[in-house]
Backbone bond lengths (Angstrom), bond angles and torsions (degrees), N, CA, C in turn:
res aa  C-N    CA-C-N  psi(-1)  N-CA   C-N-CA  omega(-1)  CA-C   N-CA-C  phi
1 M - - - 1.493 - - 1.487 109.46 -
2 S 1.284 117.49 127.45 1.475 121.82 178.44 1.551 110.01 -72.87
3 E 1.358 112.75 167.92 1.480 119.45 177.75 1.501 110.66 -61.86
4 S 1.345 118.48 -42.61 1.444 122.41 -177.08 1.526 109.11 -66.80
5 E 1.327 116.48 -41.47 1.481 119.68 178.76 1.495 111.17 -62.04
6 F 1.354 117.30 -40.96 1.467 121.86 179.55 1.546 110.01 -60.74
7 V 1.323 115.50 -47.12 1.465 120.83 -177.72 1.526 109.68 -64.74
8 E 1.352 117.12 -48.34 1.461 120.12 -179.95 1.542 112.05 -62.03
9 G 1.289 116.00 -34.26 1.457 120.54 177.84 1.539 110.92 -62.34
10 L 1.327 113.98 -45.71 1.467 118.80 179.71 1.555 110.25 -64.54
11 K 1.288 115.61 -41.47 1.465 118.51 178.55 1.513 111.49 -58.08
12 K 1.306 118.35 -41.46 1.473 121.96 -179.23 1.519 109.46 -68.40
13 E 1.331 117.79 -41.97 1.469 119.31 178.26 1.536 110.13 -63.65
14 I 1.280 118.64 -38.83 1.499 120.62 179.06 1.495 110.24 -64.88
15 E 1.373 118.10 -43.53 1.445 119.76 178.00 1.510 112.37 -58.12
16 E 1.346 117.52 -41.18 1.447 122.21 179.83 1.527 110.71 -65.34
17 L 1.333 116.07 -41.50 1.450 121.82 179.21 1.538 111.78 -65.90
18 K 1.337 115.48 -37.80 1.460 120.09 179.38 1.577 108.62 -61.64
19 R 1.334 115.05 -43.60 1.457 116.58 178.30 1.505 113.29 -65.76
20 K 1.324 115.99 -40.22 1.467 121.83 179.39 1.540 111.46 -64.14
21 R 1.321 119.06 -39.80 1.493 122.12 -175.75 1.529 110.90 -95.59
22 N 1.362 119.73 -1.49 1.427 120.60 -173.57 1.526 109.52 54.71
23 A 1.306 113.59 54.06 1.474 118.78 -172.64 1.537 111.25 -115.45
24 V 1.342 113.72 156.64 1.492 119.48 170.67 1.519 107.42 -125.71
25 I 1.317 114.20 152.18 1.471 119.81 177.45 1.527 107.83 -111.23
26 L 1.345 113.73 126.82 1.461 121.04 174.84 1.479 109.11 -106.81
27 A 1.329 118.51 123.26 1.441 121.52 -176.95 1.497 111.91 -123.95
28 H 1.295 115.52 132.83 1.505 120.58 178.03 1.488 110.16 -72.43
29 N 1.324 115.07 155.78 1.493 121.95 -178.51 1.548 112.69 -58.99
30 Y 1.289 119.82 -16.05 1.463 123.82 -176.20 1.530 112.61 -93.38
31 Q 1.329 116.38 1.24 1.453 119.38 -173.94 1.539 112.65 -73.50
32 L 1.305 118.27 162.01 1.436 124.44 174.37 1.562 111.51 -51.39
33 P 1.263 120.61 147.24 1.476 121.35 179.02 1.501 112.91 -54.93
34 E 1.306 119.96 -44.93 1.453 122.82 -178.90 1.524 113.14 -65.59
35 V 1.338 115.47 -31.10 1.501 121.94 172.93 1.525 110.90 -69.22
36 Q 1.314 115.86 -41.24 1.445 119.45 177.35 1.553 109.63 -62.74
37 D 1.301 115.27 -34.13 1.486 120.35 -175.42 1.557 110.80 -67.30
38 V 1.331 118.34 -29.90 1.477 119.84 -178.21 1.512 113.03 -94.87
39 A 1.372 114.98 -2.40 1.493 117.51 -178.11 1.490 112.25 -74.14
40 D 1.330 112.94 147.86 1.522 119.83 173.53 1.531 107.39 -88.90
41 F 1.285 117.85 -28.47 1.464 121.73 179.80 1.511 108.23 -137.39
42 L 1.352 117.41 135.11 1.433 122.74 174.78 1.522 108.93 -122.89
43 G 1.339 115.90 146.02 1.466 117.13 -179.03 1.517 111.12 167.22
44 D 1.378 114.02 -164.01 1.460 118.97 176.03 1.550 107.35 -87.62
45 S 1.360 115.22 175.58 1.448 120.29 -170.15 1.508 114.41 -58.67
46 L 1.349 118.23 -51.62 1.402 121.01 -174.68 1.524 110.47 -73.25
47 G 1.327 115.66 -39.84 1.477 119.89 179.02 1.507 111.51 -57.22
48 L 1.330 116.70 -38.20 1.445 120.84 -178.87 1.537 109.48 -70.07
49 A 1.327 117.24 -46.18 1.460 119.86 -178.98 1.535 111.98 -60.88
50 R 1.299 113.90 -36.22 1.518 118.19 176.43 1.495 111.46 -71.35
51 A 1.311 116.12 -38.84 1.479 120.05 178.81 1.532 111.36 -58.02
52 A 1.352 114.87 -37.02 1.439 119.48 -176.55 1.527 109.85 -64.88
53 T 1.314 119.38 -28.71 1.458 119.93 -178.54 1.522 109.43 -67.20
54 E 1.275 119.82 -16.93 1.449 122.18 -174.56 1.543 113.41 -97.72
55 T 1.356 116.45 5.17 1.420 120.02 177.62 1.521 111.40 -104.47
56 D 1.326 116.66 161.01 1.461 121.81 175.38 1.519 113.53 -98.63
57 A 1.325 113.19 15.97 1.484 118.56 177.28 1.519 113.01 -66.53
58 D 1.303 115.38 147.60 1.499 120.14 176.74 1.529 110.23 -87.96
59 V 1.322 116.17 -25.62 1.468 121.88 -174.75 1.471 112.77 -128.27
60 I 1.359 115.75 132.86 1.478 120.88 176.13 1.536 108.07 -113.77
61 V 1.318 117.44 125.15 1.474 121.76 171.40 1.486 105.58 -102.88
62 F 1.366 116.16 119.33 1.448 120.39 -178.15 1.532 110.31 -102.34
63 A 1.351 113.76 112.02 1.455 121.38 175.63 1.489 110.03 -91.37
64 G 1.288 117.52 87.76 1.455 123.72 -175.79 1.530 108.29 -172.73
65 V 1.319 116.21 -165.90 1.482 119.10 178.45 1.582 110.29 -89.42
66 S 1.329 113.87 171.82 1.468 118.98 -168.33 1.516 115.24 -56.39
67 F 1.333 117.03 -46.09 1.511 118.74 -174.25 1.500 107.37 -64.61
68 M 1.328 121.39 -28.76 1.471 122.47 177.71 1.531 110.77 -67.09
69 A 1.319 114.49 -46.40 1.468 118.97 179.48 1.535 111.00 -61.35
70 E 1.353 114.65 -38.64 1.448 117.86 179.02 1.546 110.45 -67.73
71 M 1.324 119.46 -33.32 1.441 122.44 179.55 1.577 107.32 -67.18
72 A 1.319 117.03 -39.00 1.455 119.78 176.63 1.515 110.33 -61.81
73 A 1.313 117.72 -39.58 1.456 121.36 179.24 1.542 110.79 -67.65
74 V 1.363 116.03 -40.87 1.457 120.08 176.42 1.457 113.87 -57.28
75 L 1.338 116.26 -45.03 1.495 123.00 -175.28 1.490 113.36 -84.52
76 N 1.316 116.62 -10.21 1.466 121.18 -179.62 1.484 110.43 -133.09
77 P 1.355 118.71 66.17 1.447 120.90 -172.05 1.544 113.93 -68.42
78 D 1.286 117.11 -15.85 1.462 120.99 -179.48 1.524 113.82 -96.40
79 K 1.334 116.68 2.09 1.442 119.78 179.50 1.504 112.64 -112.46
80 I 1.323 118.62 156.31 1.467 122.83 174.27 1.511 105.97 -82.41
81 V 1.345 116.61 125.17 1.462 121.51 176.04 1.533 107.71 -112.94
82 L 1.328 114.78 125.45 1.446 122.31 176.99 1.539 111.92 -110.72
83 H 1.305 116.87 136.93 1.460 123.73 173.99 1.471 108.36 -117.00
84 P 1.350 119.38 105.09 1.477 123.23 -170.44 1.548 115.44 -55.72
85 E 1.311 115.63 -28.78 1.480 121.24 -177.34 1.495 111.79 -139.75
86 P 1.353 119.66 92.72 1.487 123.08 -178.27 1.489 112.77 -58.26
87 A 1.394 116.86 -22.50 1.476 118.43 -179.56 1.517 112.51 -74.86
88 A 1.366 115.53 -6.55 1.459 120.37 177.59 1.481 108.80 -78.93
89 R 1.318 120.10 89.77 1.440 125.73 -174.38 1.556 109.68 -111.71
90 C 1.303 114.78 173.35 1.490 118.47 -179.99 1.532 107.65 -112.21
91 P 1.376 117.96 112.85 1.477 118.19 178.89 1.513 113.94 -56.60
92 L 1.338 117.55 -36.13 1.452 121.50 177.97 1.516 111.38 -60.54
93 A 1.342 115.93 -50.47 1.461 119.15 179.93 1.508 113.43 -59.15
94 D 1.320 114.57 -39.37 1.446 120.66 -179.31 1.540 114.46 -70.65
95 M 1.314 117.52 -8.02 1.497 120.12 178.36 1.534 111.57 -78.90
96 L 1.336 118.11 -17.36 1.424 122.32 -177.73 1.503 111.53 -89.52
97 T 1.355 117.60 135.08 1.443 121.29 178.67 1.532 108.94 -126.60
98 R 1.342 115.70 160.12 1.462 120.84 175.77 1.505 109.21 -61.82
99 E 1.370 120.60 -36.33 1.452 123.93 177.13 1.482 112.11 -60.03
100 D 1.360 117.16 -41.04 1.502 120.72 176.14 1.516 110.36 -56.41
101 M 1.304 114.67 -47.14 1.454 119.02 179.97 1.484 113.77 -63.65
102 K 1.291 116.37 -42.23 1.473 120.29 177.13 1.509 113.68 -59.77
103 R 1.341 114.78 -47.57 1.469 120.17 -177.42 1.538 109.77 -62.95
104 S 1.306 115.36 -41.74 1.483 119.46 -178.57 1.524 112.20 -66.56
105 R 1.303 116.44 -38.77 1.491 119.25 178.86 1.522 110.13 -67.58
106 E 1.336 116.37 -35.29 1.465 119.44 179.00 1.541 111.62 -69.97
107 K 1.325 114.21 -36.55 1.477 118.48 -179.20 1.522 112.78 -74.26
108 Y 1.350 115.35 -32.75 1.487 120.30 -179.72 1.528 109.23 -124.80
109 P 1.321 117.18 70.36 1.461 119.81 -179.43 1.532 111.68 -60.90
110 G 1.317 116.05 134.44 1.452 120.52 -178.62 1.495 114.55 90.95
111 A 1.319 119.17 -13.57 1.445 121.90 -179.30 1.537 107.08 -79.62
112 P 1.337 118.68 129.81 1.471 119.44 178.95 1.544 111.07 -70.66
113 L 1.332 115.12 147.95 1.478 120.27 -179.47 1.568 106.10 -105.21
114 V 1.301 112.55 119.43 1.490 119.66 175.23 1.552 107.25 -107.58
115 L 1.283 116.76 126.72 1.454 120.34 176.32 1.486 111.69 -107.19
116 Y 1.288 116.97 134.07 1.469 125.19 172.49 1.506 107.11 -61.05
117 V 1.315 118.08 146.93 1.467 121.58 175.89 1.539 111.06 -59.15
118 N 1.339 115.47 -26.22 1.492 120.08 173.71 1.523 111.40 -77.98
119 S 1.292 116.93 67.09 1.415 123.31 -179.84 1.533 110.65 -149.66
120 P 1.336 118.66 161.87 1.455 117.35 -179.91 1.501 113.64 -63.32
121 T 1.308 117.85 142.63 1.442 122.91 -175.81 1.534 111.98 -61.98
122 E 1.325 117.85 -40.04 1.474 117.54 -179.01 1.474 111.95 -68.80
123 L 1.338 119.58 -23.58 1.460 121.74 177.12 1.532 110.71 -83.04
124 K 1.297 117.97 -29.54 1.486 120.43 174.31 1.532 109.00 -58.07
125 A 1.333 115.21 -35.87 1.468 119.38 -177.32 1.535 113.01 -64.88
126 E 1.382 115.79 -14.27 1.450 120.51 -177.92 1.529 111.31 -106.63
127 A 1.320 117.49 0.75 1.445 121.87 179.54 1.539 112.38 -84.56
128 D 1.314 116.81 167.31 1.448 121.65 174.71 1.571 110.85 -88.47
129 Y 1.314 114.67 -33.11 1.473 121.28 179.94 1.499 108.00 -146.62
130 V 1.384 114.02 159.46 1.451 121.36 172.86 1.492 108.28 -127.48
131 A 1.306 117.70 138.13 1.513 122.50 -174.30 1.512 108.03 -133.43
132 T 1.332 115.17 155.43 1.463 122.50 167.33 1.486 109.94 -102.73
133 S 1.306 118.35 172.24 1.490 119.36 177.55 1.561 109.76 -63.75
134 A 1.304 117.44 -25.70 1.463 119.10 179.28 1.506 110.82 -79.80
135 S 1.334 120.08 -32.23 1.481 122.24 -174.44 1.501 116.18 -101.17
136 A 1.356 117.66 -13.78 1.451 119.89 -172.37 1.531 115.23 -54.72
137 A 1.353 118.36 -47.09 1.421 119.81 -177.06 1.506 112.58 -67.60
138 K 1.323 116.27 -39.68 1.459 121.41 177.99 1.495 113.09 -63.90
139 L 1.369 114.69 -45.00 1.456 118.70 -179.94 1.533 111.26 -63.46
140 I 1.332 117.15 -47.92 1.462 119.81 -175.87 1.519 111.36 -69.41
141 S 1.313 117.89 -28.80 1.441 119.21 177.23 1.519 113.15 -64.61
142 K 1.311 115.33 -22.92 1.478 120.55 -178.51 1.546 113.42 -92.56
143 L 1.321 116.08 -7.01 1.454 117.06 175.38 1.545 112.04 -74.70
144 E 1.311 117.73 145.48 1.463 120.48 -178.06 1.527 112.92 -71.59
145 E 1.342 117.06 -31.04 1.452 120.62 -173.67 1.572 110.12 -74.90
146 D 1.298 113.64 144.90 1.510 118.57 175.28 1.516 114.11 -83.44
147 T 1.345 115.34 -21.61 1.474 117.52 177.18 1.534 107.85 -111.27
148 V 1.301 114.66 128.58 1.492 121.18 -175.99 1.518 107.55 -132.08
149 L 1.309 115.67 137.42 1.465 123.42 173.97 1.509 108.78 -90.09
150 F 1.347 116.31 132.64 1.474 117.60 -179.39 1.521 109.28 -140.44
151 G 1.340 115.66 131.12 1.454 118.77 178.13 1.520 113.07 -145.10
152 P 1.337 117.96 162.05 1.480 124.33 4.97 1.529 114.57 -106.73
153 D 1.343 122.02 5.48 1.439 122.15 -175.94 1.543 113.10 -91.28
154 E 1.317 117.07 115.32 1.472 121.62 -176.09 1.520 111.55 -68.56
155 N 1.318 116.77 -36.72 1.504 118.32 -177.89 1.509 108.67 -68.76
156 L 1.361 117.73 -41.98 1.435 118.34 178.20 1.556 110.60 -64.78
157 A 1.263 117.02 -36.74 1.485 119.46 177.03 1.518 110.05 -61.97
158 C 1.325 118.72 -41.90 1.434 124.30 178.42 1.517 110.04 -62.71
159 Y 1.334 118.17 -44.31 1.443 123.30 178.02 1.550 111.05 -59.06
160 V 1.331 112.74 -46.22 1.511 115.76 -177.67 1.513 109.81 -65.73
161 S 1.318 117.19 -37.47 1.487 120.67 177.16 1.498 109.64 -60.25
162 E 1.336 118.34 -45.49 1.462 121.63 179.92 1.568 112.17 -61.26
163 V 1.302 113.62 -39.20 1.470 118.09 -176.92 1.525 113.13 -75.36
164 T 1.338 114.43 -39.94 1.480 118.81 -176.57 1.484 116.58 -92.38
165 G 1.342 117.73 -20.91 1.432 121.20 -174.00 1.491 115.42 77.42
166 K 1.330 117.51 6.89 1.445 121.25 179.35 1.556 111.79 -92.51
167 H 1.340 115.07 162.09 1.446 120.20 174.38 1.514 109.48 -81.28
168 V 1.280 117.46 97.97 1.483 122.14 -177.88 1.497 109.06 -100.53
169 V 1.350 115.34 113.50 1.462 121.27 -173.87 1.512 108.45 -94.30
170 P 1.352 118.68 122.15 1.457 120.78 178.85 1.512 111.27 -72.92
171 V 1.354 114.55 136.27 1.482 119.64 177.78 1.548 107.28 -130.55
172 P 1.365 118.28 109.81 1.472 126.30 0.05 1.540 109.56 -86.98
173 R 1.320 117.38 178.00 1.440 121.88 172.27 1.575 106.67 -68.28
174 G 1.273 114.28 134.79 1.470 117.86 175.91 1.506 114.94 87.52
175 G 1.325 119.91 -0.52 1.498 119.82 177.76 1.513 110.50 -61.38
176 H 1.331 114.79 137.07 1.470 117.06 -174.03 1.528 110.60 -160.49
177 C 1.365 115.40 158.55 1.435 123.34 168.03 1.567 103.93 -92.22
178 P 1.330 117.39 119.33 1.469 120.90 179.32 1.505 113.89 -55.11
179 V 1.332 117.77 -37.35 1.469 119.05 179.42 1.491 110.96 -63.79
180 H 1.312 116.85 -49.03 1.477 120.59 -175.22 1.568 110.04 -72.10
181 K 1.302 119.03 -36.52 1.425 119.21 -176.33 1.524 113.74 -76.71
182 F 1.332 117.78 -42.10 1.442 120.83 -173.04 1.526 116.87 -101.96
183 L 1.363 115.53 -32.47 1.480 120.01 -176.86 1.548 111.23 -98.91
184 L 1.341 115.92 -5.31 1.472 119.90 173.27 1.524 109.56 -127.56
185 C 1.285 114.47 37.10 1.495 120.65 174.30 1.506 109.05 -78.90
186 K 1.317 115.74 175.32 1.486 121.90 -172.57 1.536 112.17 -56.59
187 Y 1.323 117.11 -36.17 1.459 121.37 -178.98 1.489 111.58 -54.99
188 Y 1.313 117.02 -58.13 1.471 121.73 -177.38 1.551 112.38 -67.25
189 V 1.312 115.98 -40.76 1.447 118.17 -177.73 1.472 113.42 -69.00
190 E 1.352 117.46 -40.07 1.461 122.55 174.55 1.546 113.55 -60.42
191 R 1.323 113.37 -36.48 1.477 118.06 176.88 1.563 110.18 -61.31
192 A 1.377 113.00 -44.77 1.461 118.60 179.98 1.514 112.10 -63.94
193 V 1.317 116.51 -42.05 1.492 121.37 178.77 1.547 110.69 -60.36
194 R 1.311 115.90 -39.36 1.456 122.40 -178.22 1.577 108.86 -70.55
195 K 1.341 115.44 -35.48 1.393 120.60 -178.35 1.532 113.10 -71.14
196 W 1.354 115.39 -38.40 1.475 122.90 179.91 1.508 108.83 -124.27
197 P 1.303 117.63 72.26 1.518 121.68 -172.53 1.479 115.10 -62.68
198 G 1.340 117.94 -23.36 1.458 118.71 179.30 1.491 115.24 -91.48
199 A 1.312 118.20 -1.53 1.436 122.94 -175.60 1.584 112.10 -84.37
200 K 1.321 116.72 145.65 1.437 119.09 174.75 1.526 109.29 -82.47
201 L 1.330 113.40 140.70 1.448 119.96 -178.14 1.539 110.94 -99.44
202 L 1.326 116.17 119.57 1.461 121.67 179.09 1.546 106.69 -115.43
203 V 1.324 115.99 128.84 1.482 120.38 -177.06 1.502 113.27 -130.26
204 H 1.308 116.18 157.56 1.441 122.82 175.08 1.532 108.69 -85.51
205 P 1.391 117.68 147.60 1.484 117.01 -178.73 1.534 114.10 -71.60
206 E 1.317 118.08 -1.02 1.454 120.44 172.30 1.524 114.20 -79.79
207 V 1.345 116.99 -8.50 1.442 119.12 178.89 1.555 108.88 -75.31
208 P 1.368 116.62 162.53 1.456 120.56 179.88 1.570 111.92 -59.80
209 P 1.328 117.41 152.15 1.461 121.03 -178.91 1.516 115.33 -54.20
210 D 1.357 117.34 -38.42 1.478 119.30 -178.33 1.524 111.99 -66.89
211 V 1.339 116.55 -25.99 1.445 119.86 176.10 1.538 111.29 -78.40
212 R 1.324 115.23 -39.14 1.493 118.93 176.05 1.515 109.71 -57.66
213 R 1.323 116.73 -39.00 1.473 119.32 -178.58 1.541 112.47 -66.31
214 M 1.268 118.08 -21.15 1.460 121.50 177.75 1.499 113.55 -81.85
215 A 1.345 117.91 -17.88 1.409 124.73 -165.39 1.548 113.76 -80.79
216 D 1.326 114.16 150.43 1.509 120.66 172.50 1.518 110.34 -85.99
217 F 1.366 115.37 -20.39 1.491 119.16 -179.20 1.523 108.10 -155.20
218 V 1.317 115.55 137.85 1.464 124.16 176.08 1.539 109.04 -120.32
219 G 1.318 116.35 128.63 1.471 117.96 -179.42 1.509 112.64 -177.73
220 S 1.285 114.17 173.42 1.485 121.92 179.83 1.564 108.98 -69.69
221 T 1.319 115.20 175.44 1.456 117.80 179.61 1.543 110.72 -61.77
222 S 1.290 117.68 -45.32 1.498 118.14 178.62 1.517 111.59 -63.46
223 Q 1.347 117.19 -38.82 1.461 120.13 177.44 1.569 111.42 -65.83
224 M 1.280 115.29 -39.84 1.488 117.48 177.73 1.557 112.28 -62.93
225 L 1.301 115.24 -38.03 1.454 119.15 178.83 1.530 111.02 -64.41
226 K 1.376 114.96 -42.45 1.477 117.78 174.71 1.497 113.61 -63.29
227 A 1.319 115.25 -34.67 1.474 121.23 179.43 1.529 113.72 -63.05
228 V 1.376 112.21 -41.39 1.478 117.90 177.57 1.555 110.94 -56.70
229 G 1.335 115.67 -39.07 1.433 120.42 -179.47 1.514 112.93 -81.85
230 G 1.303 118.02 -24.95 1.502 122.37 -171.63 1.475 114.22 -100.81
231 L 1.313 121.60 -29.28 1.442 122.78 -176.68 1.516 112.49 -80.99
232 E 1.309 116.34 153.06 1.446 119.55 178.08 1.524 106.70 -71.84
233 G 1.351 114.16 152.12 1.465 119.21 179.39 1.516 110.62 114.91
234 E 1.333 115.06 159.86 1.443 122.09 -177.12 1.551 111.46 -114.56
235 E 1.297 117.42 -12.16 1.484 121.38 -178.19 1.488 111.64 -122.59
236 F 1.366 114.09 133.35 1.464 118.79 -178.72 1.529 109.90 -136.03
237 I 1.367 112.99 140.67 1.504 118.46 172.18 1.502 106.34 -107.73
238 I 1.363 115.64 129.43 1.429 121.76 -174.88 1.534 108.90 -103.29
239 G 1.363 115.83 115.59 1.425 122.90 -177.14 1.497 112.62 -98.42
240 T 1.322 115.21 66.33 1.498 120.90 172.93 1.519 105.72 -156.65
241 E 1.324 117.07 -170.85 1.468 120.60 -179.04 1.512 110.60 -54.16
242 E 1.349 116.99 138.20 1.435 120.69 -167.01 1.514 115.60 -62.09
243 G 1.360 119.16 -18.45 1.442 121.97 -178.41 1.504 112.08 -61.37
244 L 1.325 119.86 -24.82 1.455 122.04 -178.39 1.502 111.57 -67.63
245 V 1.318 118.91 -25.17 1.456 123.17 -179.32 1.491 110.02 -63.16
246 Y 1.328 118.05 -42.14 1.491 120.80 -179.38 1.503 109.50 -62.64
247 R 1.329 116.43 -45.97 1.501 118.57 177.11 1.509 112.21 -58.87
248 A 1.347 117.24 -43.73 1.417 119.47 -177.01 1.532 112.04 -66.21
249 K 1.326 117.02 -36.22 1.466 119.98 178.38 1.537 110.61 -67.64
250 R 1.333 116.75 -35.65 1.418 119.01 178.67 1.512 111.74 -69.09
251 M 1.341 117.33 -38.01 1.414 120.84 179.93 1.547 114.75 -72.70
252 Y 1.387 114.12 -33.58 1.443 120.45 -174.79 1.540 108.80 -129.21
253 P 1.297 120.13 71.20 1.440 122.09 -174.81 1.533 114.08 -64.27
254 D 1.301 117.23 -16.21 1.469 123.13 178.92 1.539 112.18 -86.18
255 K 1.340 115.27 -8.63 1.504 118.77 -179.90 1.513 110.17 -98.45
256 K 1.332 115.98 157.72 1.445 121.55 174.21 1.516 106.12 -103.48
257 V 1.361 117.58 118.92 1.441 122.41 -172.46 1.536 106.02 -125.11
258 Y 1.357 116.26 127.31 1.484 121.36 -178.31 1.533 111.50 -122.01
259 P 1.310 119.13 146.52 1.434 120.03 173.00 1.536 111.31 -77.60
260 A 1.332 118.64 137.21 1.458 118.70 176.00 1.497 111.70 -61.82
261 N 1.316 116.41 -30.82 1.445 122.98 173.94 1.542 109.10 -150.74
262 P 1.349 119.17 108.59 1.450 118.88 -179.20 1.479 113.00 -63.76
263 L 1.305 118.00 -11.60 1.493 119.94 177.65 1.525 112.01 -91.70
264 A 1.332 116.15 3.19 1.479 121.03 177.53 1.516 110.06 -76.77
265 V 1.330 116.81 74.94 1.434 123.39 -174.98 1.510 111.63 -112.96
266 C 1.298 115.00 128.95 1.490 120.01 172.61 1.494 107.91 -84.34
267 V 1.282 118.07 106.65 1.460 123.02 -176.85 1.537 110.64 -59.62
268 D 1.317 115.74 -39.95 1.434 121.03 179.46 1.516 112.73 -59.27
269 M 1.357 116.49 -47.83 1.450 120.65 177.44 1.519 110.85 -57.11
270 K 1.307 117.07 -38.84 1.505 121.18 -175.32 1.549 110.17 -79.20
271 K 1.287 118.78 -1.92 1.472 118.24 172.87 1.523 113.41 -72.59
272 I 1.287 116.78 -14.01 1.484 120.58 175.54 1.512 106.28 -87.51
273 T 1.319 114.68 125.72 1.518 120.26 -177.14 1.532 108.65 -132.81
274 L 1.325 115.01 166.80 1.467 117.80 175.36 1.496 112.29 -59.87
275 L 1.350 116.96 -32.07 1.441 120.80 -176.37 1.555 110.52 -68.29
276 N 1.347 117.45 -44.62 1.476 116.66 -177.85 1.540 110.48 -79.13
277 I 1.324 117.81 -21.02 1.451 120.03 172.13 1.544 109.41 -66.76
278 R 1.317 116.07 -46.19 1.487 120.39 177.36 1.546 110.65 -60.01
279 Q 1.347 115.41 -44.58 1.446 119.08 -178.08 1.551 110.30 -64.14
280 S 1.315 116.06 -38.96 1.456 121.18 178.37 1.502 113.51 -62.03
281 L 1.289 114.56 -43.56 1.521 120.12 177.97 1.555 109.77 -67.62
282 E 1.308 117.33 -35.42 1.439 117.76 179.75 1.517 113.66 -70.22
283 S 1.339 115.31 -40.99 1.449 118.97 -174.85 1.555 113.36 -95.76
284 M 1.322 114.70 -13.18 1.501 121.59 -174.42 1.518 109.37 61.00
285 K 1.295 117.00 34.52 1.473 123.72 176.00 1.488 108.65 -144.38
286 P 1.360 118.77 159.96 1.467 129.67 -6.77 1.532 113.19 -73.59
287 R 1.285 116.58 134.32 1.457 120.65 -179.36 1.562 109.69 -93.13
288 V 1.337 115.64 140.74 1.448 120.86 -178.05 1.512 108.17 -92.39
289 E 1.327 114.50 126.56 1.445 120.07 179.20 1.539 110.66 -122.96
290 V 1.303 117.88 131.35 1.435 123.61 179.45 1.524 107.07 -123.84
291 D 1.342 115.88 131.65 1.469 120.74 177.88 1.545 109.24 -51.42
292 P 1.353 118.48 125.71 1.436 122.34 -174.87 1.572 113.55 -54.99
293 K 1.354 114.82 -36.94 1.489 116.97 178.88 1.537 111.71 -67.04
294 I 1.328 117.16 -40.40 1.416 122.72 176.53 1.511 112.39 -63.28
295 A 1.337 113.33 -45.97 1.468 120.35 179.74 1.534 108.93 -61.51
296 R 1.277 118.55 -43.76 1.526 118.96 -178.87 1.480 109.35 -64.05
297 R 1.318 118.91 -42.83 1.459 120.09 -179.38 1.541 112.97 -65.31
298 V 1.301 116.15 -38.02 1.487 120.68 178.38 1.519 109.87 -66.14
299 R 1.347 117.67 -39.67 1.465 120.05 177.32 1.506 110.97 -64.11
300 E 1.329 117.93 -37.56 1.439 119.59 178.28 1.549 112.08 -65.24
301 I 1.338 115.68 -40.65 1.470 120.57 178.80 1.521 110.91 -66.22
302 L 1.339 115.12 -41.64 1.490 119.23 178.78 1.511 109.88 -62.16
303 E 1.368 117.20 -42.54 1.442 119.63 -178.52 1.493 112.76 -59.18
304 V 1.340 114.69 -44.45 1.484 119.41 176.38 1.511 110.92 -63.75
305 S 1.330 115.86 -48.35 1.472 121.44 -175.92 1.529 113.46 -57.57
306 F 1.345 111.80 -45.38 1.507 114.25 -174.38 1.524 113.03 -86.69
307 S 1.312 116.27 -9.05 1.479 118.18 171.18 1.540 109.47 -73.24
308 M 1.296 117.03 -17.87 1.484 122.68 -178.14 1.514 112.99 -86.89
309 V 1.348 117.48 -16.35 1.465 119.90 -172.94 1.561 109.22 -120.80
């Protein structure tokens, strides 16, 4: 059996299991191409979780990292949510601790705490607001306070501070996405810009500040996809995890889209495969469970947060 036959066979089995289980697959933009191909919904973490609330499926298979699967469970308490590989975690989210939050609140009493959606679910329940990379600047700009605590990504906190003019304190200091900080640093991005000098550079706000200053556009994965279709030009360099390039090429086959660094791979995202998706649908495991009290509190915070943006 050839590689392509193996992959196509798994895709067919997954489609049959989806029908049998009345299931949908939600896949993040950073997933493997073949995982994106079997997905019913593609997008960023919160967009996917919200999309699931609009389906009549009984089962949600989340192809992403753990906090994303938990968000799907929070927003869809009446559905079964499966995460094919629980070891697929987010290093950035895991950098935030309850102690970090406590120390920051003590140091800056009265400052609201905004947590990035890329954070542990149980800690979101203790935040004042929750934001995405697309909504963080808009939400924080509407807060009355001039000093705001934001965690756990320091680069995103810096970006929001630049955009809003507020004193945005990173919680903790040094929180980062390893892919964006180290594999999309100035060295790799400048190489890409020199290789494709006529291409527009689009980057995620989690990249280092010196890379953001090189960019023609800064935005979330969903915003970058819209920019490829909306900005003038035929060539684009994508400064985020390399999986977004596949999605952009599928959406805009007439455009030339390049990865700023083809080695900018989130290993955790790539732990989700067709094989463990099939196994998950067969066994209906591993199932994502969130404490109902925590889930209810997070839903309340999300409702307030997104009513502001």
